N, C-alpha and C positions, 0 to 999 in steps of 0.2 A: 328322716323326713323324706318323702318322696316328693318332689315337686313337679316332675315331668318325666314322660317315657317317650321318646321320639322313636319312631319306627319307619324303615324304609319298606314299602309295598308297592306292588304294582299289579295291575288288571286283577281283579277278583281277590285281592290280598295275598297274592303269591309273593313270596319273599325275595324275589329277583328283579332285576332290570328287564324290562320288556323291549323287544326289538320288533320295529316294524320296518317291513322293506316293500318298496313300490307301492305304498298305500294299503298293504293288507298285512295284519299280524301273522307273525311266523310262529309255528308250533315250537314249544320248548325243545323238542328233540330233533328239529329241522332247522338248524341255523346256518345255512350255508349260502354265502353271497359271493359275487364276483367283484374283483377289482374294478372300480369305477361306478359301482352301484351307489345310489343314494341310501343312507340308513338314518334311522330315527329311533332314538332311545327315549322311552317314557319313564320317568322316575318320579314316584309319589311317596311323599313324606307325610306321615300321619301321627298325631298326637294321641297316643294311647293312655296318656296319663290323666290325672284328675285335676289338673289346673292348665291353664294357658301358659304357653312357654314360647320363648324365642330361641331357635336354634340355628346352627350354622349347617348349610348343605354345601358339599364339595364333590366335584366330579372331574377329573383330569382325563379328559378324552384322549385317547391315543393319537399320537402324531400322524398316524396313518389315516386318520379322518380328517379331511380338509374342509374348509369353508364352514366351520363350525358356528352354529347360532343356537340361541335357546329362548324359550319363554316360559313364563311361570303363571299358573292361574290357581287362586286360593279358593277354598270353600268359604261360605258364608261366615262372617266372624273371625276369619283368618286373613293374613296378609302376606303377599311375597316382598322381601327386602328390595328387590329389583323385578320389574316386570319383564325384562328380556336382556340379552348380552349376546357377545360374539368372542370366539376364540375357545381354544381346547382346555383353558384352565377356569372352571366354574368354581366360584367361591362366594357364596351369598347367604343371605339368612331368610328365615321364613318365621313369622309370629302366628302360632297355631292355637286356636281356641280347643277346649277339650273335644276330641274326636274330629278335630280340624284337619284338613289336608292342604298341601301345595303340591300341585303337578308340574313337573318341569318337563317340556318336550324338547329334546336335543336333536337337531338335525345336522347333517354333513354328507360328505361323499367319500367313500373309500378310494385312496390314491390309486392311480392305475397300477403302480408296482407293487401294491400290497399282496402279501403273500401270508400264509400259516394261519394262526389263531389270533383273532382281535379279541383282547381281553379289556373291558371297562368296568371299573369298580365306582359307585357313588356311596357317599357317607353322609349321614346325619350326626350331629355331635350337639351335647347341650351346652349352654353358654359358659358355665363356670364348673369346675372341678367339684365344688362342694355339692351340686346336684347329685342326686342318687338315681340312676337309671335301672329300673327293675329288671330290665331285659336287654342289655347292651349288645346282645349277640345279634340283634335284628337291626341294628344301626347302619348296616353296610350291606350292600348287594352287589354281585359281580355277574356280569354276562360275558359268555365265551361265544364267539362267532367264527365258524370256520370260513376262511376266504378261498374260494375257488377261482382258478384261472379259467377264462373263457375258453372253450373248445376251438379248436382251428378247423378250417375246411379247405380242402384243396380240390380241384378239378383238373382231370386229364382227358384228352381226345386219343382214341388209338384206332387207327393210325391218326398222327397229328395233321396231315394233309389229306384233304378229302378230294378225290378226283370226281370228274364229272359222272354223275350218276353213280357215285361211290357211296359208302356207307361208312360211318365212323361211330364209335361206342363212346359215350360220354359217362365217365366214372365220377363219382364225388366219394371223398373220403373225410370222414369227420373223426378228429383225434381228440382225445381227453386226456390233457396233462395232469389231472388231479389223481390224488390216492383213492378217491371214492368215486363210484359210479355216478353218472349223471342222468337224470332222466326229465322228460318234459321239455327239452330243449327246441 
């Protein structure tokens, strides 16, 4: 007997966590952010089953994301177990009508010393083990975001001392400490 089928889906039913950066959605293949940047995860949980169901939604946001807060908004006939919260460990419920959704918006900032790849996984689970989920593979979604270090800039005058009516050349040097090329800086 199938009582419910929870699924994680985001923007246009893509089965991943979506990332927003500086107020605009990032393309799936362009997930590079700098330490100190604000980050937003949007997690949408959908009931694809034939019956209304209450499920658990969890997301342990990586420790390199600081100042984490989240809100939840549910579609008509559905409800969030909690409307909002703070902290890196999200563990709440959603009661979803058939076809209903609960959308969690998780915000924070990358810590200044953050490096490497930021991996965040959100999961939806049915409330009891005896419920059968026809497609359990879609109950979890992971986002991987590459963290870039900000480029550095140096300036130099040559010669360093400029005599009366003299000329000096100002040179700027922009350095990229990352493994990948940066553009549009």
